[in-house]
Backbone bond lengths (Angstrom), bond angles and torsions (degrees), N, CA, C in turn:
res aa  C-N    CA-C-N  psi(-1)  N-CA   C-N-CA  omega(-1)  CA-C   N-CA-C  phi
1 M - - - 1.380 - - 1.559 111.47 -
2 S 1.353 110.22 135.32 1.416 109.27 -179.66 1.531 111.88 -74.63
3 E 1.232 112.77 151.35 1.511 118.00 -173.05 1.513 107.02 -85.04
4 V 1.320 118.15 126.71 1.497 122.35 176.45 1.549 105.87 -76.13
5 V 1.337 111.30 125.88 1.341 115.75 -179.82 1.545 109.18 -100.78
6 E 1.293 115.38 116.72 1.328 122.10 -175.59 1.611 109.52 -81.46
7 Q 1.300 114.03 129.87 1.474 121.07 -178.00 1.510 109.66 -111.96
8 S 1.197 114.01 136.16 1.480 118.46 179.91 1.490 108.06 -83.53
9 I 1.361 119.62 131.66 1.430 124.18 177.55 1.540 109.19 -87.48
10 P 1.276 119.02 117.99 1.568 119.80 -175.31 1.523 109.25 -63.32
11 D 1.244 112.37 140.28 1.492 120.59 173.18 1.438 111.15 -59.34
12 S 1.437 116.57 121.60 1.501 117.33 -174.07 1.492 113.19 -66.15
13 T 1.423 112.36 -17.00 1.389 115.94 -173.92 1.614 109.84 -77.51
14 E 1.347 117.80 -12.01 1.369 120.42 177.95 1.521 114.45 -85.22
15 G 1.340 112.78 -10.47 1.514 114.99 173.55 1.518 111.52 87.82
16 V 1.272 117.61 157.15 1.470 126.24 179.64 1.539 108.69 -129.25
17 S 1.338 113.13 140.66 1.417 117.25 178.24 1.567 104.23 -124.62
18 V 1.342 121.02 106.73 1.422 127.55 -170.84 1.507 109.47 -71.07
19 L 1.368 117.18 -19.89 1.557 119.35 -179.46 1.603 110.89 -109.67
20 E 1.324 113.93 21.39 1.390 114.77 -177.25 1.517 113.60 -63.91
21 G 1.339 120.09 118.90 1.332 130.32 175.33 1.516 111.28 92.37
22 A 1.303 120.72 -2.16 1.449 125.55 178.58 1.593 109.38 -73.22
23 T 1.373 110.92 127.42 1.374 119.07 -176.94 1.613 111.69 -63.18
24 G 1.289 113.63 129.81 1.560 117.23 -177.71 1.535 115.37 87.60
25 A 1.430 115.91 -1.83 1.416 116.97 -177.58 1.563 113.03 -99.57
26 E 1.349 113.25 6.58 1.464 119.89 -176.10 1.507 106.04 -58.89
27 G 1.299 120.86 138.00 1.506 131.59 175.02 1.477 115.60 71.42
28 I 1.326 117.76 1.50 1.476 118.10 173.88 1.486 115.85 -62.68
29 N 1.301 118.32 -30.99 1.438 118.72 -177.36 1.509 114.19 -121.08
30 E 1.312 111.05 39.83 1.493 118.15 -179.63 1.491 108.39 -78.50
31 T 1.308 122.48 -29.74 1.516 123.59 177.21 1.528 108.67 -76.44
32 P 1.305 114.61 144.38 1.536 122.85 176.65 1.498 109.94 -56.51
33 N 1.257 115.72 150.68 1.475 128.95 174.62 1.624 105.65 -52.48
34 P 1.303 114.95 114.48 1.546 113.52 -174.28 1.533 113.61 -79.59
35 S 1.318 118.14 -0.05 1.455 121.42 177.18 1.556 110.52 -63.85
36 T 1.249 115.72 147.30 1.464 124.04 178.41 1.541 112.02 -56.51
37 P 1.266 117.98 128.13 1.510 118.87 -177.07 1.596 105.18 -68.29
38 T 1.305 111.71 155.01 1.411 116.89 179.47 1.512 113.25 -123.38
39 D 1.250 115.89 27.05 1.406 121.35 177.53 1.458 112.49 -122.51
40 G 1.323 123.20 163.73 1.418 126.68 176.10 1.517 114.12 88.37
41 Q 1.305 123.92 -172.21 1.406 125.13 -170.75 1.599 110.61 -77.92
42 W 1.350 111.85 -8.79 1.613 113.65 -178.63 1.516 111.71 -62.07
43 F 1.341 117.02 -28.37 1.463 122.55 179.45 1.438 117.16 -116.01
44 D 1.325 115.29 12.37 1.443 116.68 -178.15 1.565 113.66 -63.95
45 G 1.297 114.57 128.78 1.478 118.97 178.94 1.456 113.33 84.89
46 M 1.309 122.31 7.85 1.416 127.33 179.29 1.547 112.39 -99.18
47 S 1.308 119.33 145.07 1.414 118.44 177.69 1.600 107.51 -85.69
48 Q 1.277 116.99 173.46 1.418 124.50 -174.87 1.593 107.92 -67.51
49 E 1.342 113.50 -32.91 1.502 116.65 -178.85 1.543 108.13 -72.11
50 E 1.301 117.38 -39.63 1.485 118.49 176.01 1.490 113.14 -65.37
51 I 1.323 117.18 -35.64 1.425 120.16 -178.85 1.496 109.63 -70.42
52 G 1.330 115.98 -38.45 1.518 120.66 178.31 1.478 109.83 -63.04
53 H 1.327 117.12 -40.26 1.421 119.74 -177.24 1.540 114.41 -66.86
54 I 1.396 114.44 -36.79 1.416 122.93 168.17 1.536 117.11 -59.50
55 Q 1.385 108.40 -45.70 1.486 109.96 176.39 1.510 117.48 -67.63
56 N 1.352 116.39 -27.27 1.444 119.43 174.06 1.439 110.59 -69.93
57 K 1.315 122.11 -30.88 1.515 122.79 178.89 1.541 109.25 -75.30
58 G 1.292 117.94 -13.61 1.495 115.47 -177.48 1.439 118.82 79.32
59 W 1.413 115.01 12.89 1.549 120.59 170.31 1.436 110.76 -71.04
60 E 1.302 118.07 117.28 1.488 117.83 174.76 1.514 114.07 -102.44
61 T 1.317 116.23 -14.07 1.485 118.60 179.06 1.586 103.30 -143.26
62 P 1.360 110.19 158.43 1.514 117.50 172.77 1.568 109.37 -48.55
63 A 1.199 121.46 -39.76 1.530 128.06 -177.77 1.591 106.10 -53.45
64 D 1.267 115.27 -44.12 1.508 122.14 -175.25 1.452 106.26 -62.91
65 M 1.272 118.50 -45.86 1.516 124.06 -177.73 1.584 109.92 -66.63
66 Y 1.313 117.71 -42.05 1.432 120.06 175.31 1.458 114.29 -60.72
67 K 1.301 121.02 -46.68 1.371 128.83 175.50 1.555 113.12 -52.94
68 S 1.366 111.45 -47.34 1.482 116.63 179.46 1.475 110.23 -64.10
69 Y 1.362 120.69 -42.62 1.432 125.10 -179.05 1.572 106.97 -66.05
70 A 1.269 119.05 -46.33 1.506 120.11 -176.70 1.586 110.84 -59.64
71 E 1.336 113.57 -36.38 1.503 117.99 177.55 1.523 112.31 -69.22
72 L 1.221 113.99 -31.19 1.459 122.70 176.99 1.519 110.53 -67.11
73 E 1.277 117.66 -51.07 1.443 122.74 176.06 1.626 111.93 -57.13
74 K 1.361 110.72 -47.35 1.470 111.18 176.48 1.534 116.83 -59.56
75 F 1.268 117.01 -33.98 1.452 124.85 173.90 1.528 112.24 -65.37
76 R 1.296 111.70 -45.40 1.426 115.74 -177.30 1.563 115.23 -71.94
77 G 1.343 112.22 -37.91 1.414 120.24 173.04 1.521 121.60 73.85
78 V 1.326 116.23 -23.84 1.482 124.01 -178.47 1.486 107.83 -132.35
79 P 1.360 117.53 156.89 1.563 121.53 176.41 1.608 103.79 -65.96
80 E 1.306 107.48 150.29 1.454 115.41 -175.17 1.556 111.56 -57.16
81 D 1.274 117.01 -33.72 1.500 121.63 -176.91 1.529 110.85 -66.87
82 Q 1.355 116.78 -14.01 1.475 121.40 -179.33 1.478 109.91 -103.11
83 L 1.323 127.17 -1.29 1.411 129.42 178.20 1.568 107.74 -71.14
84 I 1.364 110.90 144.18 1.479 117.89 171.44 1.541 109.45 -84.49
85 K 1.232 112.94 119.32 1.485 118.57 -176.68 1.497 113.15 -98.88
86 K 1.324 119.22 132.36 1.403 120.63 179.95 1.501 111.38 -68.49
87 P 1.295 119.72 130.90 1.576 121.53 -176.16 1.538 107.90 -64.86
88 K 1.323 112.86 146.42 1.385 117.71 171.87 1.521 114.35 -72.82
89 E 1.318 118.94 168.05 1.393 120.23 -177.33 1.484 116.03 -55.00
90 G 1.316 123.35 125.06 1.527 120.22 -179.63 1.470 107.30 99.06
91 E 1.349 123.31 -22.43 1.416 118.97 -175.66 1.559 112.09 -87.96
92 S 1.438 115.02 163.44 1.420 116.33 -177.12 1.460 113.24 -79.01
93 W 1.408 113.54 153.89 1.470 117.99 -179.60 1.588 106.14 -98.27
94 D 1.305 121.82 8.36 1.418 124.96 -171.28 1.636 109.61 -59.51
95 D 1.269 114.25 -44.29 1.424 118.92 -179.35 1.476 113.09 -61.42
96 V 1.321 113.94 -40.76 1.538 121.08 -178.72 1.602 106.17 -66.44
97 Y 1.324 118.05 -50.04 1.414 119.34 -177.87 1.440 113.64 -59.63
98 S 1.370 117.52 -41.46 1.441 124.76 178.78 1.619 109.15 -62.47
99 A 1.163 115.77 -37.11 1.528 120.42 -178.43 1.547 108.17 -70.27
100 L 1.377 115.94 -34.11 1.408 121.62 -177.65 1.531 112.90 -84.43
101 G 1.409 120.84 -1.40 1.370 127.31 168.55 1.553 116.89 108.96
102 R 1.378 114.30 15.73 1.424 118.74 175.90 1.541 107.55 -66.32
103 P 1.318 122.47 138.09 1.388 123.28 172.89 1.500 115.18 -69.89
104 E 1.342 117.59 166.61 1.440 125.11 -179.98 1.547 116.18 -60.05
105 S 1.303 115.63 -31.04 1.431 120.86 -179.88 1.532 109.68 -149.32
106 P 1.474 117.06 161.72 1.532 116.65 178.09 1.498 113.56 -57.96
107 E 1.424 114.52 -36.55 1.530 116.81 -176.96 1.541 113.71 -63.72
108 A 1.330 110.74 -17.56 1.536 112.16 -179.29 1.516 115.16 -78.79
109 Y 1.381 117.97 -5.60 1.421 118.82 177.14 1.543 105.79 -67.63
110 V 1.336 118.60 147.09 1.368 125.82 178.17 1.563 110.94 -97.47
111 Y 1.327 117.31 115.46 1.419 121.04 176.34 1.531 109.72 -111.53
112 N 1.261 117.03 122.36 1.518 119.79 176.02 1.380 116.11 -92.52
113 A 1.286 123.93 94.83 1.428 125.89 -173.26 1.552 108.48 -73.96
114 P 1.354 114.74 144.68 1.438 120.11 179.34 1.529 108.78 -59.41
115 E 1.285 115.79 142.92 1.476 120.55 -178.88 1.597 112.08 -58.58
116 G 1.254 116.19 133.75 1.452 120.33 176.81 1.540 111.50 84.11
117 A 1.352 119.85 -4.01 1.460 121.04 -177.71 1.573 108.28 -110.95
118 E 1.393 110.91 140.20 1.416 114.88 174.65 1.527 115.17 -76.64
119 V 1.346 115.46 150.79 1.367 122.19 -175.07 1.511 108.66 -83.29
120 S 1.440 112.61 115.81 1.450 116.92 -177.60 1.482 113.39 -65.31
121 P 1.393 118.90 147.37 1.472 121.71 176.51 1.483 112.23 -60.63
122 I 1.371 118.86 -24.26 1.406 123.44 -178.99 1.563 111.61 -61.46
123 I 1.324 118.67 -21.93 1.448 123.53 178.29 1.498 111.20 -59.62
124 E 1.331 113.99 -37.43 1.504 111.07 178.56 1.508 114.10 -71.29
125 D 1.354 120.33 -29.49 1.431 121.41 169.32 1.594 112.95 -62.57
126 I 1.335 112.76 -37.23 1.463 114.98 -175.22 1.479 107.55 -73.16
127 Q 1.456 118.86 -37.97 1.413 120.96 175.03 1.536 113.58 -59.04
128 K 1.286 117.01 -40.06 1.497 122.95 178.83 1.454 108.39 -64.24
129 A 1.304 117.97 -46.44 1.498 120.83 -178.12 1.495 115.32 -65.68
130 A 1.332 113.33 -35.05 1.490 119.54 173.14 1.506 113.19 -64.71
131 F 1.324 111.46 -38.85 1.545 118.39 -175.71 1.589 104.60 -70.85
132 D 1.271 115.12 -43.00 1.554 112.35 -178.55 1.550 109.98 -66.66
133 A 1.374 118.24 -28.44 1.368 117.71 -178.23 1.524 112.37 -85.44
134 G 1.319 114.11 -2.46 1.539 118.50 177.58 1.489 115.55 79.35
135 M 1.328 116.79 23.56 1.402 122.07 -177.39 1.634 108.77 -68.82
136 S 1.303 113.48 140.43 1.478 118.61 177.17 1.457 107.35 -76.28
137 S 1.473 110.92 160.30 1.451 118.61 -178.82 1.536 109.25 -64.49
138 A 1.197 119.15 -43.05 1.513 123.55 179.58 1.536 110.16 -58.60
139 G 1.317 112.65 -48.59 1.470 119.65 175.95 1.479 116.12 -53.35
140 F 1.399 117.56 -48.76 1.406 120.24 179.28 1.469 113.53 -59.80
141 T 1.403 117.24 -51.73 1.407 122.48 174.39 1.460 117.36 -49.91
142 Q 1.379 114.52 -42.41 1.458 120.23 -177.99 1.471 108.37 -68.60
143 L 1.258 119.57 -44.48 1.507 127.29 -177.12 1.511 108.37 -61.94
144 T 1.328 120.42 -49.66 1.397 120.70 -169.86 1.616 106.46 -77.94
145 D 1.247 118.12 -28.38 1.494 117.40 173.09 1.482 114.18 -65.90
146 A 1.392 116.62 -35.56 1.396 119.98 179.81 1.607 110.62 -75.14
147 Y 1.349 114.73 -26.79 1.477 119.27 177.93 1.514 106.44 -69.65
148 N 1.435 115.39 -48.26 1.457 117.18 -173.45 1.662 106.14 -62.28
149 E 1.243 112.94 -36.09 1.673 114.48 -178.44 1.431 107.28 -64.70
150 A 1.377 119.67 -37.74 1.371 124.67 -174.13 1.576 109.47 -69.71
151 V 1.346 113.16 -42.82 1.497 119.94 175.63 1.520 111.37 -58.50
152 A 1.409 116.03 -47.21 1.477 119.33 179.95 1.449 113.26 -63.61
153 R 1.291 119.14 -33.71 1.563 122.79 177.41 1.509 103.12 -69.72
154 E 1.359 123.81 -40.41 1.485 121.78 -177.24 1.536 110.51 -66.72
155 Q 1.362 114.22 -43.83 1.398 116.65 177.81 1.541 113.44 -62.58
156 Q 1.302 115.03 -38.75 1.522 116.68 178.44 1.532 109.93 -63.27
157 S 1.326 115.21 -40.05 1.461 117.89 -179.17 1.489 111.19 -66.49
158 M 1.372 116.40 -40.38 1.455 119.91 178.88 1.533 112.63 -65.96
159 A 1.405 115.45 -36.76 1.477 116.41 176.44 1.512 114.30 -67.32
160 E 1.432 115.31 -35.51 1.412 121.19 174.53 1.443 112.99 -58.51
161 Q 1.367 115.66 -47.37 1.464 123.57 179.27 1.490 111.47 -60.90
162 Q 1.314 115.26 -46.63 1.427 116.44 176.87 1.386 114.21 -61.19
163 E 1.380 121.75 -40.60 1.377 125.99 -175.35 1.567 109.05 -64.94
164 I 1.476 112.83 -40.94 1.406 115.76 176.44 1.552 116.21 -62.20
165 A 1.365 114.16 -37.23 1.446 124.34 176.73 1.529 111.33 -61.29
166 R 1.401 114.28 -40.81 1.446 121.30 -178.99 1.544 107.42 -67.48
167 Q 1.310 115.89 -47.71 1.486 121.57 -177.18 1.581 105.92 -63.08
168 N 1.294 122.06 -38.23 1.436 122.28 177.76 1.444 111.93 -65.38
169 Q 1.247 119.36 -36.12 1.454 126.11 -179.77 1.576 110.37 -70.31
170 I 1.312 117.33 -38.81 1.402 119.95 -179.45 1.642 108.14 -70.47
171 E 1.359 112.74 -36.96 1.409 116.07 -179.73 1.553 110.57 -65.70
172 D 1.351 113.42 -39.12 1.478 117.44 176.04 1.508 114.27 -63.02
173 A 1.350 115.22 -34.77 1.498 122.10 173.13 1.510 110.77 -62.34
174 R 1.319 114.47 -48.94 1.471 123.41 -176.96 1.606 107.49 -55.29
175 Q 1.358 110.70 -42.98 1.528 116.96 -179.10 1.423 116.55 -66.60
176 K 1.435 111.34 -34.75 1.459 117.05 -179.53 1.424 115.56 -79.15
177 Y 1.462 117.51 -43.67 1.476 119.42 -176.65 1.452 114.79 -101.37
178 G 1.368 118.65 -14.63 1.482 117.81 175.13 1.498 111.42 60.57
179 K 1.355 114.74 -137.50 1.448 115.77 -176.87 1.553 114.81 -71.07
180 D 1.371 119.04 -7.62 1.435 118.66 175.12 1.499 111.24 -86.31
181 L 1.273 120.82 3.99 1.504 120.27 -177.88 1.483 111.92 -55.99
182 D 1.293 119.55 -44.38 1.484 121.28 -176.15 1.561 110.97 -63.41
183 T 1.288 115.34 -40.14 1.454 118.39 179.37 1.574 111.02 -69.88
184 V 1.378 118.92 -35.73 1.352 119.54 176.91 1.492 113.46 -66.96
185 V 1.360 117.28 -40.09 1.487 123.19 177.22 1.531 109.28 -64.59
186 A 1.338 118.32 -42.67 1.509 121.80 -178.65 1.498 106.23 -61.30
187 T 1.355 119.78 -45.16 1.417 124.70 -178.54 1.551 111.20 -59.81
188 A 1.392 115.67 -43.66 1.433 122.39 177.80 1.548 112.05 -60.81
189 D 1.360 115.04 -45.90 1.398 121.09 172.54 1.487 117.83 -55.73
190 A 1.301 114.62 -48.20 1.487 120.43 176.02 1.472 113.97 -61.58
191 T 1.373 116.95 -38.29 1.457 123.28 177.49 1.440 110.39 -63.84
192 A 1.282 120.62 -47.96 1.496 128.28 179.51 1.502 107.06 -53.59
193 L 1.359 114.60 -49.08 1.498 117.24 -178.40 1.523 111.33 -68.45
194 A 1.291 120.89 -35.39 1.418 122.88 178.08 1.516 109.42 -65.02
195 M 1.301 117.99 -38.73 1.456 120.80 -175.61 1.515 113.51 -79.05
196 G 1.357 113.41 -7.46 1.522 117.80 176.54 1.560 108.89 83.95
197 W 1.266 120.75 17.21 1.475 119.36 -177.85 1.551 112.49 -73.53
198 T 1.233 112.62 150.12 1.460 125.03 171.08 1.497 111.30 -88.53
199 Q 1.316 115.40 161.89 1.474 115.31 176.69 1.501 116.73 -60.22
200 D 1.394 111.40 -32.87 1.471 118.47 -178.61 1.600 107.42 -65.72
201 V 1.338 115.43 -36.28 1.447 114.65 179.55 1.513 111.04 -68.90
202 A 1.322 118.71 -46.63 1.382 123.48 173.04 1.543 114.86 -52.20
203 D 1.258 118.15 -44.50 1.460 127.56 178.44 1.575 107.38 -59.54
204 T 1.263 116.56 -48.20 1.390 121.63 -173.84 1.596 111.29 -67.73
205 I 1.249 116.24 -37.41 1.521 120.01 174.37 1.500 111.28 -70.16
206 R 1.318 117.01 -42.96 1.457 119.21 178.06 1.505 110.92 -59.56
207 E 1.274 115.85 -44.02 1.529 122.81 -179.69 1.610 109.89 -62.29
208 A 1.343 115.77 -37.80 1.358 120.17 -177.69 1.553 113.67 -77.74
209 M 1.332 114.23 -41.66 1.488 117.95 -174.79 1.438 115.85 -99.91
210 G 1.386 119.78 -14.93 1.430 123.65 -168.18 1.468 114.76 78.33
211 V 1.298 117.83 167.21 1.484 120.50 -172.42 1.469 112.10 -65.70
212 T 1.349 116.28 -54.08 1.463 116.53 177.38 1.581 119.16 -61.48
213 G 1.277 115.44 -37.36 1.507 123.62 170.81 1.479 111.56 -59.94
214 M 1.331 118.05 -45.27 1.467 121.30 -179.21 1.517 107.31 -65.44
215 L 1.327 116.57 -47.29 1.522 117.57 -175.89 1.477 111.87 -60.22
216 D 1.332 115.78 -45.73 1.458 122.92 174.08 1.488 112.46 -52.24
217 F 1.396 113.51 -43.90 1.426 118.63 -174.93 1.526 110.15 -69.90
218 M 1.391 115.86 -42.34 1.462 122.01 179.06 1.532 113.76 -62.93
219 S 1.385 113.64 -32.90 1.488 119.81 179.84 1.509 109.36 -66.33
220 K 1.374 115.07 -45.94 1.408 121.24 176.79 1.577 116.77 -56.55
221 I 1.314 111.12 -38.15 1.456 123.44 178.36 1.615 108.56 -65.04
222 A 1.352 109.23 -45.34 1.479 117.57 -176.41 1.610 107.02 -65.38
223 D 1.333 115.93 -42.22 1.507 116.46 178.60 1.502 109.44 -62.29
224 A 1.362 117.80 -38.47 1.404 121.51 -176.11 1.484 115.00 -67.88
225 V 1.311 117.15 -41.11 1.504 119.30 -176.29 1.545 110.54 -88.73
226 G 1.317 118.73 -16.83 1.486 117.46 172.79 1.519 112.68 92.28
227 E 1.410 114.96 161.46 1.451 121.58 -178.40 1.466 112.40 -66.30
228 D 1.312 123.93 -28.03 1.404 126.71 -179.16 1.555 111.81 -58.06
229 T 1.365 109.78 -37.60 1.509 114.44 -173.12 1.573 107.40 -89.92
230 V 1.315 119.17 -36.01 1.427 123.19 -179.69 1.487 110.22 -99.23
231 N 1.297 113.63 106.57 1.510 117.94 -178.82 1.491 109.76 -103.93
232 T 1.356 120.03 91.50 1.480 124.19 -172.97 1.555 110.38 -67.11
233 S 1.447 112.73 -26.77 1.503 111.03 -174.06 1.407 117.67 -70.44
234 A 1.401 114.57 -13.21 1.398 117.09 -177.38 1.593 109.77 -91.31
235 I 1.327 115.97 -6.08 1.483 118.58 -178.45 1.545 111.48 -84.97
236 K 1.282 114.85 108.72 1.471 118.10 178.92 1.518 109.11 -131.44
237 S 1.333 114.92 155.68 1.523 120.20 -176.81 1.505 104.88 -64.60
238 Q 1.359 118.52 132.61 1.438 126.77 174.94 1.554 113.45 -64.63
239 Y 1.313 111.28 -16.47 1.451 118.76 -176.24 1.537 111.91 -100.34
240 G 1.354 115.68 -14.27 1.472 118.11 -175.09 1.389 114.02 65.25
241 K 1.362 122.89 33.17 1.384 133.09 -178.06 1.529 111.81 -115.55
242 T 1.289 120.17 157.37 1.484 122.46 169.48 1.584 110.79 -74.30
243 R 1.215 115.51 160.61 1.495 121.29 176.40 1.569 108.17 -54.86
244 E 1.251 113.95 -42.26 1.520 117.76 -173.59 1.493 106.13 -68.63
245 Q 1.264 122.43 -37.17 1.548 124.28 175.43 1.474 108.53 -59.87
246 M 1.403 114.68 -48.20 1.406 114.21 -171.92 1.577 112.36 -70.73
247 L 1.361 115.57 -35.89 1.467 118.61 174.35 1.531 112.81 -58.98
248 A 1.445 114.00 -45.46 1.437 117.72 179.65 1.516 108.89 -63.11
249 E 1.373 121.66 -36.90 1.433 121.50 179.27 1.528 113.13 -67.03
250 K 1.396 116.18 -37.43 1.424 117.95 175.19 1.460 111.99 -67.67
251 E 1.280 119.68 -38.51 1.463 119.18 -178.35 1.499 112.44 -67.15
252 S 1.378 115.50 -33.28 1.520 123.36 177.12 1.622 106.02 -62.35
253 I 1.286 115.77 -51.25 1.475 119.98 -178.99 1.555 112.03 -59.27
254 M 1.396 117.10 -46.01 1.392 114.81 179.57 1.505 116.38 -67.31
255 E 1.386 114.44 -29.89 1.513 114.28 172.44 1.389 116.17 -64.35
256 A 1.406 116.40 -34.83 1.418 120.88 -179.50 1.500 111.76 -70.63
257 I 1.326 115.56 -37.28 1.483 120.05 178.16 1.489 112.51 -64.92
258 K 1.437 119.47 -38.82 1.374 124.02 179.43 1.538 110.59 -54.02
259 G 1.262 115.41 -39.59 1.424 117.39 -172.32 1.529 115.93 -88.23
260 D 1.389 116.88 1.03 1.380 121.69 179.84 1.621 110.03 -130.69
261 P 1.399 114.19 101.13 1.400 117.73 -175.38 1.551 114.67 -54.48
262 Q 1.385 117.65 -31.40 1.346 121.80 -173.41 1.586 108.61 -71.48
263 R 1.373 110.43 -44.69 1.467 115.93 -178.58 1.631 108.22 -67.59
264 L 1.264 114.28 -34.96 1.474 118.31 175.98 1.457 114.57 -62.93
265 G 1.406 113.21 -41.14 1.449 117.49 -177.40 1.622 111.72 -63.36
266 A 1.458 109.26 -41.73 1.482 115.24 -177.64 1.525 109.69 -64.10
267 Y 1.364 109.40 -39.24 1.597 114.20 -176.60 1.542 110.96 -64.97
268 N 1.315 113.11 -40.90 1.429 117.42 -174.63 1.621 108.62 -69.91
269 K 1.361 113.66 -22.95 1.497 116.89 177.41 1.471 111.41 -91.48
270 G 1.293 120.07 3.72 1.585 120.68 173.59 1.524 107.98 80.02
271 V 1.390 117.42 32.03 1.505 110.06 176.67 1.436 104.36 -142.85
272 G 1.348 114.23 167.06 1.529 123.45 179.37 1.439 114.36 94.80
273 E 1.395 113.60 168.05 1.478 123.92 -177.04 1.556 113.21 -58.56
274 D 1.358 113.99 -41.55 1.446 118.93 -176.66 1.593 111.64 -65.02
275 Y 1.375 116.89 -39.43 1.362 122.73 176.27 1.527 114.76 -59.29
276 L 1.430 112.28 -46.08 1.476 119.02 -175.65 1.528 105.60 -68.82
277 A 1.386 119.36 -42.60 1.398 116.39 -178.67 1.456 115.83 -62.68
278 L 1.341 115.50 -42.63 1.515 118.76 -177.93 1.500 106.42 -69.68
279 R 1.274 123.47 -33.70 1.467 123.13 179.37 1.510 108.99 -61.16
280 K 1.387 114.12 -47.01 1.482 117.50 -178.34 1.578 110.13 -64.97
281 L 1.211 114.76 -34.71 1.505 117.89 179.70 1.604 106.64 -71.24
282 N 1.197 119.73 -37.98 1.499 123.62 -176.79 1.558 108.56 -69.12
283 E 1.447 108.73 -36.88 1.509 113.15 -176.00 1.579 104.58 -66.91
284 S 1.234 119.96 -43.80 1.453 120.86 -175.32 1.550 108.29 -74.02
285 L 1.350 122.95 -38.89 1.481 124.09 175.98 1.445 116.24 -66.50
286 F 1.325 115.95 -47.79 1.527 118.90 -166.48 1.476 110.22 -124.66
287 G 1.262 124.80 -3.41 1.431 121.75 177.46 1.464 116.22 68.04
């Protein structure tokens, strides 16, 4: 029978050195085991699972755990019952949206309409869409204010371009007709009156044909209908001013409108004192 060799099991409390006697390993394990101790009151009453969790965190003393918790509170900043919690799948986001500043109803959003402009019915649709998206009251007002400012800038730019185009057309007419321009315009005015045209009709033709094209067209009509029908002697400026004075007055009004988005918005909508004044000037200048 083989002899059973009894081996003594070393007391685990004495410790084990896996590199004992290995050349070059001297001094490697001189520092104490860095793992968290598992004896004493530090772990009293804790389960092995809880002790393992603490060891994985690297907390070696109660002070380590306190520091970690204090940093967590600092990061969180508010009590847990005041935190906004993401809804679970299928749950409503209404509480979250309300906490973030959404009003109680779409109608409660504040829309600042430009002065002198009517509120478009589409604003109600925008309010509803913003409400469904959870937008805050402050966010809605900021967004719509920015939109209105962008529209005002676009309208001002368009008005400036239109005015430049008008000035270019007048300059073209001056180049073409020279000193006869006043007579040609007066003839066009008289012809429009004889034909029973309204200002809207005259504006439409001028926009379609341009200033010189319209004046040529009106001159041909005047020649066709004859002097008995077209009485140019009766056509005088309703202002009693020269053309140069009226053009200067028109330019002055346009410059003032350009610097005031509210006046510009009203003018582009065809309302207000500026629109009426410029229309009268255009009637006298261009018929």
